[in-house]
C-alpha positions in Angstrom: 136.1 142.1 66.1 134.6 140.2 63.4 133.3 142.1 59.9 129.5 142.9 60.6 126.5 142.3 58.6 126.0 145.3 56.3 122.4 145.6 55.2 119.9 144.4 58.4 117.0 145.0 55.8 116.3 145.8 52.0 113.8 146.5 49.6 114.6 145.8 46.0 113.6 147.5 42.4 114.4 148.3 39.1 116.3 145.2 37.7 120.0 146.6 36.4 122.1 143.4 34.4 120.6 140.7 36.5 120.3 142.4 39.3 118.3 145.4 41.7 119.3 148.7 43.1 118.1 149.3 46.3 115.1 151.2 47.1 115.3 152.1 50.7 114.0 154.9 53.1 116.8 155.8 55.6 120.9 156.2 55.2 122.9 152.5 54.8 125.5 152.3 57.4 129.5 151.9 55.9 130.5 148.9 53.7 134.2 150.1 52.6 136.3 147.8 54.3 139.9 147.9 53.7 143.4 145.9 54.3 146.4 147.4 54.9 149.9 148.1 52.7 151.5 147.5 56.5 150.7 146.6 59.9 149.8 149.6 61.8 152.4 149.2 64.8 150.6 151.8 67.3 146.8 150.0 67.4 146.1 148.3 70.3 145.0 145.4 68.0 142.3 142.9 68.6 140.2 144.5 65.4 139.0 143.2 62.2 141.5 143.0 60.0 139.9 142.4 56.2 141.4 140.9 53.3 140.6 143.9 50.7 144.2 144.4 49.9 146.1 147.5 48.3 146.9 146.5 44.8 149.4 147.9 42.7 148.3 150.3 40.1 147.6 148.9 36.4 147.9 150.5 33.9 143.8 150.9 33.8 143.7 152.6 37.0 146.5 154.5 36.0 144.8 155.9 33.0 141.5 156.9 35.6 143.4 158.9 37.8 145.4 162.0 38.2 149.3 161.9 39.4 150.1 163.0 43.0 147.7 162.5 45.0 144.5 160.7 46.9 142.2 160.6 45.2 138.4 158.6 44.9 137.3 157.6 41.3 133.8 156.4 40.8 133.1 154.3 37.9 129.4 154.2 38.0 128.8 152.5 34.4 131.3 149.5 35.5 128.4 146.9 37.3 129.8 144.5 39.1 127.0 142.4 42.1 127.4 144.2 45.1 125.9 141.1 47.1 124.0 138.3 45.8 121.5 140.0 44.3 121.9 143.8 44.7 123.7 145.6 41.9 126.6 147.5 42.0 129.4 149.6 40.9 132.7 150.8 41.4 134.7 153.1 43.4 138.0 153.1 43.4 140.9 154.8 46.2 144.1 155.6 44.4 147.3 156.6 45.9 149.4 158.1 42.9 151.2 160.9 45.6 154.7 160.4 46.5 154.1 159.1 50.6 152.2 156.5 52.2 148.8 157.7 53.1 147.8 156.6 56.3 144.0 156.7 56.9 141.9 156.3 60.2 139.6 153.0 60.1 136.8 150.5 62.7 137.6 147.4 62.7 138.8 147.7 59.0 135.8 149.8 58.0 137.1 153.7 56.3 135.5 156.8 57.1 134.1 156.7 53.6 130.3 157.7 52.9 127.8 158.8 50.1 126.4 162.1 49.9 123.6 163.7 47.5 123.3 167.4 46.4 119.9 168.2 47.6 118.5 171.6 48.4 121.6 173.2 47.4 123.8 171.8 49.4 125.6 168.1 50.1 124.1 165.7 52.8 125.1 162.5 54.2 123.1 159.3 52.9 125.1 156.8 54.6 127.1 157.1 57.7 129.3 155.6 59.4 129.2 153.7 62.6 130.6 154.2 66.0 132.0 151.6 68.5 132.6 151.8 72.5 135.9 149.3 71.9 138.8 151.4 71.8 140.3 148.2 70.3 138.4 148.7 67.0 140.0 151.9 66.4 143.4 151.5 63.9 144.5 152.8 60.9 145.4 151.9 57.6 147.7 152.1 54.8 147.4 152.2 51.0 151.8 152.6 49.6 152.4 155.4 46.8 151.2 153.7 43.2 148.3 151.5 44.9 145.1 151.3 44.9 141.7 149.9 46.8 138.8 148.1 44.4 135.5 148.7 46.0 131.8 148.0 44.9 129.0 150.5 46.3 125.6 149.1 45.8 123.1 151.1 43.1 120.3 152.7 44.5 117.4 154.2 43.0 114.6 156.5 44.4 111.9 159.5 43.7 114.2 162.0 43.8 117.3 162.3 41.0 119.7 164.1 42.1 124.1 164.4 41.9 125.7 162.0 44.3 129.8 161.8 45.0 131.9 160.3 47.8 133.4 161.5 51.1 136.8 160.4 52.3 137.8 161.7 55.8 141.6 161.3 56.1 142.4 163.6 58.8 141.3 167.4 60.0 143.4 168.7 57.5 142.4 166.5 54.5 139.2 165.3 53.1 138.9 163.3 49.9 135.6 163.9 47.4 134.8 161.9 44.7 133.7 162.8 41.0 130.3 163.7 40.9 127.4 161.1 39.0 124.0 160.9 38.4 121.3 158.5 40.5 118.3 158.8 42.8 117.3 158.2 46.4 114.4 158.4 48.8 114.6 161.5 51.1 114.1 159.8 54.0 117.4 158.5 53.7 118.9 162.2 54.6 116.9 161.7 57.8 116.3 157.7 59.8 119.6 155.8 60.0 119.1 152.1 59.0 120.0 151.6 61.8 122.0 148.3 63.8 121.5 145.5 66.8 124.7 144.1 68.3 125.0 140.0 67.5 126.3 139.4 71.2 127.9 141.4 74.0 131.4 140.9 72.3 129.8 143.1 69.4 130.7 146.7 69.9 128.4 148.2 67.8 125.1 149.6 68.7 124.1 152.0 65.2 
């Protein structure tokens, strides 16, 4: 399946280094697309394969990580354009364990989403759409001493809070990032961004 458009519509505010943060009233659809270090021999095939393959661990990324684990490291001050006109920051998924890590994916989209600490609990402000096509479901792999390099959009809203990212790996393992500051709008806790299929071969309706 082809890679889908990330944002159906946006509201822009607050300039950051010539770019802008997103000021939205809905949960964003998942946007972390990852390539794989090895082929998923058990998948049915036909899924979208992203080119963002894991990279060899550099000395710079090594300094950010802890040894012996799969981890998410967020660098809010490491600014980079998310899309044209939209400011973003770096998110790294790093494998310093001694084994290959297998992660579930839908058309190369990881089960990785942003959460906010609001009213004494962690709550999702991003969501993962579901495909009705079985071919969309597969696994991606990251070898020891490799990492994925992602960019997440900067958000701004009326409520100041703490944020983190959550990565589902399997029923026994969920990984959380470091906590960072930001702001959001309350409607991001309830309303999903939504999506309209682009044709009969598009298996996503949300």
